[in-house]
N, C-alpha and C positions, 0 to 999 in steps of 0.2 A: 348466072344472072349478075354476078358482081361486076361493078364498073360499067353497067349498061345504061344508056340513056334512052328514053322513049318519049315520043310525043303522044300524050293522052288527053282526050277531051271527054268530059262528062257533061252532056247537054241535058239539063234537068227541066222538066215541067214543074216548076216550083209552085205547087198548089196546095193550099190547106183550106179548111172549110168550117162552116158553122151552120147548124140547123136551128132556125129560130121559129118558135111556135107563136101563137097569138099572144101569149103571156110573156113573150120575150125570154124564154128559157132555152138555153143552149143544150145541145146534145153532143157530147164529146165522143160518142161511139159510132157515129155514122161514117162508114168508110168511103173513100174516094172511088169513083167508078173504074171498072176494069177497062172500059172502052175509052181510049184517049180522046176521041172526038166528042165525048160528052163532058169533058173537063170544064170548058168555059161556061156552058149552061149550068152545070152543077154548082160551080163556084158562085155564079151570079145569083142563083136561087137560094144559096145557103149562107153566104157571107154577107150579112146585112150591114148597112151603114151605121155610123155613130148615132144618128138621130133616133134609131130604134133600139139602141142598146146601152144607153147611158147608165142605167141602173145595174148592169151586169158586167161592165168593163172595169178594168183596173182604174182606180181614181186618178192616178198620176197620168195615165194616158188620156183620160177625159179632159183633164186640165190642160195637157199639152195640145189638145185638138181645138181648144177654144180659140175662136178667131181664125183668120186665114193663115195657112202655113207659109213658111218662108220657102221660096223656090229659088234654087241656085242652078243656073244653066251651064252645062259643059258642052262645048262644041269644038270640033277641029277647025271650024271657020269663024270662031268668035265666041259669043256668049259671055258669061261672067268669067269663065276660066276655060283654058284649053286642056287641062288635065283634071282627072277625077281627084287625084291626090291634093292638088291645090284647093279644089272645092271643099274637100273634107277638112283641110287645115284651117279654112276660114270659119268653120263652125266653132263657136266659143266653148270653152270648158264649162261644164255645168249647164249646158243648154237645157232649157225646160219647155221648148216649143217644137212642134213637128217641123222637120226640115226635109224638103224633097230635093234631091240632087237629080235633075233631069239630064240624062246623058244622050247626046246626039249620036247618030250612026257613025260607024268606023271602028277601027281597032286601036285600043288604048294599051300601049305596052308600058306598064308601070306597076309597081308594087304598092298596094293600097292597104291602109290600116285605119280602122275606126276605133278610137281609144275608148276605154271603159267609161270615161267621163263625158262622152258625146252621145247621149241617148236620143231616141226619137228620130232616127235618120232613116230615110227611105231612098234607095237607089232605084231609079226608074228609067227604062228605055222605051222606045217605041215598039209596039208588038209587030209592026210591019217592017221595021228596019232595026233589028236588035243590035246594040253595040256589043263588042267583044272586049272583055277585060282580061289581059293576059300578061304573063311574065315568065321568065326562065329560072325562077327560084328553085334551088335544090337544097336538100338537107346538108349536103357538103358545104354549101355557101352560107346557109342561114340557120341550120338546125331544123329538126323535124317540124316543130311548132310554127316557126316563122318562114317556112319555105313556101307557104301558100301565096297565090296571087292576090287574094283578098282575105285579110284577117279582120274579124269583127269581135270586139270584146264588150261592146256596149249593149244595154238592154233596149227593147222595143225596136229592134232593127228589122226592116223588111226590104225585099228586093223583088222586082218584077221586070220581065222582058229583057233579060241580060243573058249573055253567054260568057261564062267564067272558065278560063282555061289556064293550064300550066304547061308551057311548051317543052319543059324538061322535067318531067315528074320523076323524081328519084328520091324515095323515102328510105333511109337506111335502116336495115335490121342488123342483126349480129354480124352477118356476112355480106350484106348488101342485097336488097330486093327492090324491084320496081313495083310499087303498089299504089292503089288509089286512096285507100284509107289506112290510117294507123291510129286506132282509138285507144285511149289510155284508161278506160274504166278498170278499176282494180278491186272494188268491193261490191257485194250484193246490194248494199244499202245505197249505192250511187244510182240514182234513177234517171239515167240519160243514155243516149246512144245516137246512132246515125241511121236515118231511114231515107232511101232513095226510091222514088216512085215515078214511073213514066219517064225514064231517062234513056239516053243513048250513050253507050260506052264505045268510043272509037279512037283510032290513033294509028301510029305506024309501029312496025316491029311486032313482037309477040312476047308472051311470057309474063304479062303484067297481072298481078294478083288484085282481086277486088279489095282485099284487106289483109292486114297482118295484126297479130296480137302484140301491140306495143306494151300493154300490161296484161295481167292474167285473165281479166274478164271483159274483153271488148264485146260490144253489142252493136251489130251492123246488119242491116237488111236491105236487099235489093228486090223491088217488086215491079212487075210490069215493065221491065227494062230490056231494051235491045242491046245485045252485046256482040261486038265484032270478034274476029279471031285474034285480036290483040290480047284477049283475056287468057291467062294460063289455064289449061284444062283442069288443074287442081282447084282453081278458084280462090282459095284462101290459104294463108300460111299461119302456123302457130309460132312463127318467128324462132324456129329451132328450139322450142320449149315444149316437148311432148307432154309434160305434166300439165299444160294448159288445155289439152284436148278435151277434157271432160267438162270444162267450165266456160269455154268461149261460147259466144252466141253469134254465129255467122249464118244468116239465113237467106234463102232465095224463094221467090214465089212468082210463078207464071211469067218467067222471063223468056226471051226469044233470041234468035240469032245464033251463029256458029259458036260464039263464046259462052253460050248458056247451057251447053250439054252437061247434064248432071252425072253422066256415066263415069267420068274421070275425076269427080270432085273429091276433095279431101274427106276423110272418113268422119270428121267432126262437123261437116256442113249440115245445116238444118234444111231439109226439104219440106217447106212449110205448107200447111193446109189452110183452109179458109179461117178457121177459128184462131190458129196460131198467128196469122199475119194481121188480123184485125186491129190489135192495139198499135201496130206500127204504121198503119195507113189510115188512122183516125186522128181527129183533132186533139184528143186527149194526150197523144204522145208529146205534143209541144204546149199543152195547156192553152191552146189557142183561143178558147172561148173568152178568155179574160183580156186579150190584147189584139187579136188579129182583125184587121179592117180591110175593106176593098182597096184596090189600087187607087191612087189619086187621079183626079182629072186635071191635067196641066196642059 
């Protein structure tokens, strides 16, 4: 695998959810549906607007939503900016209002970064003509952390109707591995991880791992995901640290496609059941009841 470049695309149905009762109390445990065709209806039924949730949302978000949002339009044919990066750079440091970056159709080949001091940003594309954000960043060029096409460090970030790709995904391990995720969780007290639901893993070549153990206790789950033959039969890598095998959390649930065959998976792969996957496909995983809102109308 060393020295090998592969073109990998993870197309995600980036959906989270909120169950609102008549008393406007959220339920962080309701899972997303297994049937992808139900996602839009489920989202609309469960993620309610700000007007119904002012008493339960984060106060900073409520303040940011007061008044109309600032809309910045990005288009290949005009708009306020022709690149997403220039649009992001126009957002002032310490921004305190919701900013919607509306991205027109097309392929945007650029490396995009939203800084820590640029909160309340939404990247939004058309559901009928989704833009693609892509770049050929590699760990060799930028380091593992900064090799992503889109790097977001700010709070209250959301995105909808986008395809985010890396055309040369090459995340280095000790001897070089082509992987999709490299999560750096190191302690049990660190309450975070990666959860991919209703995604498609496609690309060229083969031998790509779903994830590697960048640190000793990564936590990554793929659920309801279609995987092509680009995925390595082993699925996951301990990054040549067998001492991590008993403490990594690499899980799969109800995935499909030739790359999802569990027969050849690494021995430390978690073949998850309904109860085990529930926390990873529920709003509580991202504490979404305090900040998640429906996509904007622009």
